[in-house]
C-alpha positions in Angstrom: 214.4 153.0 58.5 213.9 156.9 58.9 218.0 157.2 58.0 217.9 155.0 54.7 215.5 156.8 53.8 217.3 159.6 54.5 220.6 158.6 53.1 219.1 157.8 49.5 217.2 161.3 49.4 220.5 162.7 49.8 222.0 159.9 47.6 219.2 161.0 44.6 219.4 164.8 45.2 222.9 164.4 44.3 222.6 162.2 41.6 219.7 165.3 40.6 222.4 167.7 40.9 225.6 166.1 38.9 222.7 165.6 35.4 221.7 169.0 36.4 224.9 170.1 35.4 226.0 167.6 32.7 222.7 168.8 31.3 224.4 172.4 31.7 228.2 172.1 30.2 226.2 169.5 26.9 224.1 173.4 26.2 226.7 174.9 26.7 228.7 173.5 24.6 226.5 172.6 22.0 225.8 176.3 21.7 230.1 177.0 21.0 230.8 174.5 18.4 226.9 175.7 16.6 228.8 179.2 16.7 232.3 178.6 15.6 231.3 179.3 12.0 232.6 176.3 10.6 231.5 175.6 7.1 232.4 173.3 4.0 231.8 176.2 1.9 234.8 178.5 -0.2 235.9 181.6 1.0 236.4 182.5 -1.9 234.3 186.2 -2.9 231.2 185.1 -4.6 232.5 187.7 -7.8 235.4 184.7 -8.9 233.4 182.0 -10.1 235.8 180.8 -13.1 239.3 179.4 -13.2 241.8 179.2 -16.7 244.6 176.9 -15.6 247.6 177.9 -17.7 249.8 174.9 -19.0 251.8 173.8 -16.3 255.4 174.6 -17.6 258.6 171.9 -17.0 261.1 173.7 -15.6 263.5 170.5 -14.6 267.1 171.5 -14.9 268.8 168.4 -16.5 271.8 169.3 -17.0 272.5 170.2 -13.4 275.6 168.4 -11.8 274.3 165.8 -9.9 275.5 165.9 -5.9 274.6 164.5 -2.8 271.7 167.1 -1.8 270.7 166.5 -5.8 271.2 163.0 -7.1 267.6 161.8 -6.0 265.8 165.1 -8.7 265.2 162.9 -12.5 263.0 163.5 -14.7 260.1 162.5 -16.7 259.1 163.9 -19.8 254.7 164.8 -20.1 254.9 165.0 -16.4 254.0 168.4 -16.8 250.5 167.5 -18.7 249.9 164.6 -16.4 249.6 168.0 -13.3 248.1 170.7 -15.9 245.0 167.4 -16.5 244.9 166.6 -12.8 244.4 170.0 -11.4 241.7 171.0 -14.2 239.8 167.5 -14.0 240.5 168.2 -9.9 238.9 172.3 -9.6 236.2 170.2 -12.0 234.9 167.6 -9.4 235.7 170.6 -5.9 232.7 172.3 -8.1 234.5 175.8 -6.7 235.9 177.4 -9.5 234.6 175.8 -13.2 237.8 176.0 -15.6 236.9 177.8 -18.6 238.9 179.3 -21.6 241.0 181.9 -20.7 238.9 184.8 -22.4 236.0 184.2 -19.5 238.4 183.4 -16.6 237.9 185.6 -13.4 240.9 183.7 -12.3 243.7 182.2 -13.5 246.5 180.1 -11.8 249.9 179.9 -13.6 251.7 176.9 -12.4 255.4 175.8 -13.3 256.9 172.1 -12.8 261.1 173.0 -10.9 261.5 169.2 -8.7 259.9 165.9 -9.2 262.1 163.9 -6.9 262.1 160.0 -5.5 263.4 160.1 -1.8 264.9 156.7 0.2 263.4 156.1 3.3 263.4 153.1 4.5 266.5 149.9 3.7 266.1 146.3 3.8 268.9 144.8 6.0 270.4 144.3 2.6 270.2 147.7 1.7 268.2 147.9 -0.4 265.5 149.9 -0.9 262.4 149.2 0.7 260.1 152.2 0.4 260.8 156.0 -1.6 258.7 159.5 -1.0 258.5 160.7 -4.6 257.9 164.3 -4.8 256.6 166.8 -6.7 257.4 171.2 -6.7 255.6 173.8 -8.2 255.9 177.1 -8.2 252.3 178.6 -8.4 251.2 181.8 -8.8 247.0 182.5 -8.9 245.7 186.2 -10.7 242.6 187.8 -10.4 242.4 188.8 -14.2 239.1 191.7 -13.7 242.0 193.7 -11.8 244.9 192.2 -13.4 246.8 191.3 -10.6 248.5 189.2 -7.9 246.5 187.6 -6.1 248.9 185.1 -4.7 252.0 183.7 -5.4 253.1 180.2 -3.3 257.1 178.5 -4.3 258.2 175.7 -3.6 254.5 174.1 -3.2 254.6 170.2 -2.7 252.6 166.5 -3.1 253.7 163.7 -3.2 252.7 159.9 -2.1 255.3 157.1 -0.4 255.7 153.4 -2.0 256.9 150.4 -0.7 259.1 148.7 -3.1 258.3 144.8 -1.7 256.0 143.5 0.7 252.4 143.2 0.8 252.1 147.1 0.7 254.4 147.1 -2.9 252.8 148.8 -6.0 254.4 150.1 -9.5 256.4 153.0 -9.3 254.0 154.7 -12.3 250.9 154.3 -9.9 252.6 155.7 -7.1 253.3 158.8 -9.3 249.7 158.9 -10.8 249.4 159.1 -6.6 251.9 162.2 -6.4 250.1 163.6 -8.7 246.2 163.0 -7.8 248.2 164.4 -3.8 249.0 167.8 -5.4 246.0 169.0 -7.7 243.8 168.2 -4.2 246.5 170.1 -2.7 246.6 173.4 -5.3 242.6 173.2 -5.2 242.2 173.1 -1.5 244.6 176.2 -1.1 243.4 177.8 -3.9 240.3 177.7 -2.3 240.1 178.7 1.1 243.6 181.0 0.3 241.1 184.4 1.6 
């Protein structure tokens, strides 16, 4: 009976030691996570509170010849206006920079739409396109109005969405284009408030 008590005592000590080590590891992990500096705040300097978004310019060249690399380029009237509105609305909902008129803005975002493409991704057995990806490509730049200098510039910045043309996941092309515009606006705003 004494040997049974000794074994039980050894098991209790081993379990206690394991729990102590586990507690120490968890405490260290908690401290490390607390100190990692993660925040949902923007990295924007406190001196920047407002932004002016210039109307995007449509620079899509519809006069160039079609070749294998550009056969899926297309043109959609007023697309640049939709992009501008979506970017403004996204800044409003984000709240880090308030869109204002150019005279009172700390920053100015300039953009030009350079490509609108619909690429086939997947085909049916009868070689019909089953899935497309809509790509919206812009060149953007951010300017500090007070110092009249370029903060950053990004060419070939892309927003996109994939959509099916058939089946239960099918959606109209106009819906896909709207989602691609929303994706582009989200990416522009995130890039603007995080690139500091």
